C-alpha positions in Angstrom: 8.3 -19.1 -0.2 10.8 -19.0 -3.3 14.3 -21.3 -2.6 17.4 -21.8 -4.6 20.5 -23.9 -4.2 23.8 -22.4 -4.7 27.5 -23.7 -4.6 31.1 -22.0 -4.4 34.4 -22.8 -3.3 33.4 -21.1 0.2 30.3 -20.5 1.8 30.9 -17.0 1.6 30.9 -17.6 -2.4 28.3 -19.9 -2.5 26.1 -17.2 -0.8 27.2 -14.5 -3.3 26.2 -16.8 -6.3 23.0 -17.0 -4.9 22.4 -13.3 -3.8 23.7 -12.4 -7.6 20.9 -14.9 -8.9 17.7 -12.8 -7.0 20.0 -9.5 -7.4 19.1 -9.1 -3.8 21.2 -8.2 -0.6 21.5 -10.7 2.2 19.2 -9.0 4.5 16.5 -10.5 1.8 17.4 -14.2 2.5 17.8 -16.8 4.9 21.0 -18.8 4.5 21.1 -22.6 5.3 24.5 -24.5 4.5 23.8 -27.7 3.3 27.3 -28.9 2.5 30.8 -27.5 3.7 33.3 -27.2 1.6 36.2 -29.8 1.5 39.8 -30.4 0.4 40.9 -32.9 -2.1 42.9 -36.0 -1.7 45.9 -35.4 1.0 44.7 -31.7 1.5 46.2 -30.9 -1.9 43.2 -29.9 -3.9 43.7 -32.2 -6.6 41.2 -34.8 -6.5 37.5 -35.0 -5.1 37.7 -31.2 -4.4 33.7 -30.9 -2.6 32.4 -27.4 -3.2 29.9 -25.5 -0.4 26.7 -25.5 -0.8 23.8 -23.3 0.5 20.0 -22.8 0.0 18.6 -19.3 0.2 15.3 -18.5 1.1 13.6 -15.4 -0.3 12.0 -13.3 2.6 8.8 -11.5 1.1 9.2 -7.8 1.1 5.6 -7.1 1.8 5.6 -3.9 -0.2 6.6 -5.9 -3.3 3.9 -8.6 -2.6 1.4 -5.9 -2.7 2.6 -4.3 -6.1 2.8 -7.8 -7.2 -1.0 -8.1 -6.4 -1.7 -5.0 -7.9 0.1 -6.0 -11.4 -1.9 -9.4 -11.1 -5.2 -7.8 -11.1 -4.6 -5.1 -13.6 -3.6 -7.8 -15.9 -6.6 -9.7 -15.0 -8.4 -6.6 -16.2 -6.7 -6.4 -19.2 -4.7 -3.6 -18.1 -1.2 -2.9 -18.7 0.5 -0.9 -15.6 3.4 0.4 -13.5 3.4 0.5 -9.9 5.8 3.8 -8.3 6.4 3.6 -4.6 7.0 6.7 -2.3 6.9 7.3 1.1 4.7 9.7 2.8 3.2 10.6 6.5 0.2 8.4 6.0 2.5 5.3 4.8 3.6 3.7 1.9 1.9 5.0 -1.4 1.4 2.9 -4.3 0.6 5.1 -7.3 -0.2 3.1 -10.4 -0.1 4.7 -13.9 -0.2 3.2 -17.5 -2.1 2.6 -20.5 -6.0 1.9 -20.9 -8.8 2.9 -18.8 -7.5 3.5 -15.2 -10.8 4.4 -14.6 -11.7 0.9 -14.5 -9.5 0.7 -11.2 -10.8 3.9 -9.7 -14.4 3.4 -9.9 -17.1 5.6 -9.2 -16.2 8.3 -6.7 -12.9 5.9 -6.1 -15.0 2.8 -4.5 -13.0 0.2 -6.6 -9.9 2.3 -5.8 -10.6 2.1 -1.8 -11.9 -1.6 -2.1 -8.4 -2.5 -3.8 -6.4 -0.2 -1.2 -8.3 -3.0 1.3 -7.2 -6.1 -0.5 -3.4 -4.5 -0.8 -3.2 -3.6 2.8 -4.1 -7.2 3.6 -1.7 -8.8 1.2 1.1 -6.7 2.6 0.4 -7.1 6.5 0.3 -10.9 5.8 4.1 -10.5 5.4 5.0 -8.3 7.8 5.5 -8.8 11.5 4.4 -5.2 12.3 1.2 -3.0 11.0 1.9 -1.6 7.4 -0.1 1.1 6.1 -0.3 1.6 2.2 -2.3 4.0 0.1 -3.1 3.3 -3.1 -3.8 5.5 -5.8 -4.1 6.4 -9.8 -3.8 9.1 -11.7 -3.6 11.5 -8.9 -7.4 10.6 -8.0 -6.8 11.3 -4.2 -5.5 14.4 -4.7 -8.2 15.5 -7.0 -10.9 14.1 -5.3 -9.6 15.9 -1.6 -9.5 19.3 -3.6 -13.4 18.7 -5.1 -14.2 17.5 -1.2 -12.7 20.5 -0.1 -14.3 23.2 -2.4 -17.5 21.0 -1.8 -17.6 21.5 2.0 -16.9 25.1 1.5 -20.1 25.8 -0.6 -22.3 23.6 1.5 -20.7 25.5 4.7 -22.4 28.6 2.8 -25.8 27.0 2.2 -26.0 26.0 5.9 -25.0 29.8 6.7 -27.8 31.2 4.1 -30.8 28.6 5.3 -29.9 27.9 8.7 -30.3 24.2 8.1 -28.0 21.5 8.5 -26.7 19.6 5.4 -26.1 15.4 5.7 -23.6 14.6 3.0 -23.6 11.2 1.3 -21.6 8.3 2.6 -18.3 8.5 2.5 -15.1 6.6 3.6 -13.3 7.4 6.8 -10.5 9.0 4.7 -13.0 11.6 2.9 -14.7 12.1 5.8 -11.8 13.4 7.6 -11.2 15.7 4.4 -14.4 17.3 4.9 -14.0 17.6 9.1 -10.3 18.9 8.3 -11.5 21.6 5.9 -14.2 22.9 8.1 -12.4 22.7 11.5 -11.9 26.0 12.1 -14.8 27.6 10.2 -16.1 30.7 12.3 -19.7 29.6 11.6 -20.3 26.0 11.2 -19.0 22.7 12.4 -19.2 19.1 11.4 -19.9 15.6 12.9 -20.2 12.1 11.5 -23.6 9.9 12.1 -24.6 6.4 11.2 -22.9 3.3 10.7 -20.4 1.8 8.2 -20.4 2.0 5.3 -23.3 4.4 5.6 -21.8 6.6 7.9 -22.3 10.5 6.9 -20.7 13.5 7.4 -23.1 16.2 8.9 -22.3 20.3 8.4 -24.5 22.6 11.0 -24.4 25.9 12.5 -22.2 26.1 15.6 -25.2 27.2 17.5 -26.4 23.8 17.5 -24.6 21.1 19.4 -23.7 18.0 18.0 -21.5 14.5 18.4 -18.3 14.8 17.3 -16.5 11.5 15.2 
């Protein structure tokens, strides 16, 4: 925990001085009064004036901690990046941008990005009293991957209809499986379900005439 000691003529002044050093609001700190102010000799304020002294303890912001973790990981990989925060329906989106080969942070089909996202959520929730959901992205990979999966699912649905044989996709993350399921959930000819155990759980596309177990 980060702590500083600040002083001022009054306790309020001391707190304001400490907040200014960190450039944060009072909601972000825990304040402990170390010394109350005292007047000088005979109350005249001429001799021995004693200022107030307080200790401020910074309350960690979960998302800030997650961002700092990301920056440290990127730096260790030799990348100079920035992180932009945005609130979405899925949670807090942390979007990475910057110079260098960000493909290092994305990995094959987003596997490195998914692993980092898992770690980022662990870091953030370590500092939160309630569960937080953080989504990690880099160079709009999530959106590009979503479009790729949607197009793939439509092509494979066509193959299933032509051949009348089900198609089993490669293992995917829960998020990517959800994209496939959502894209084909209202398809008139095919349906989808998942089979297998993590991390090898796969989506199956089959004709609607066949029964299957939904995910």
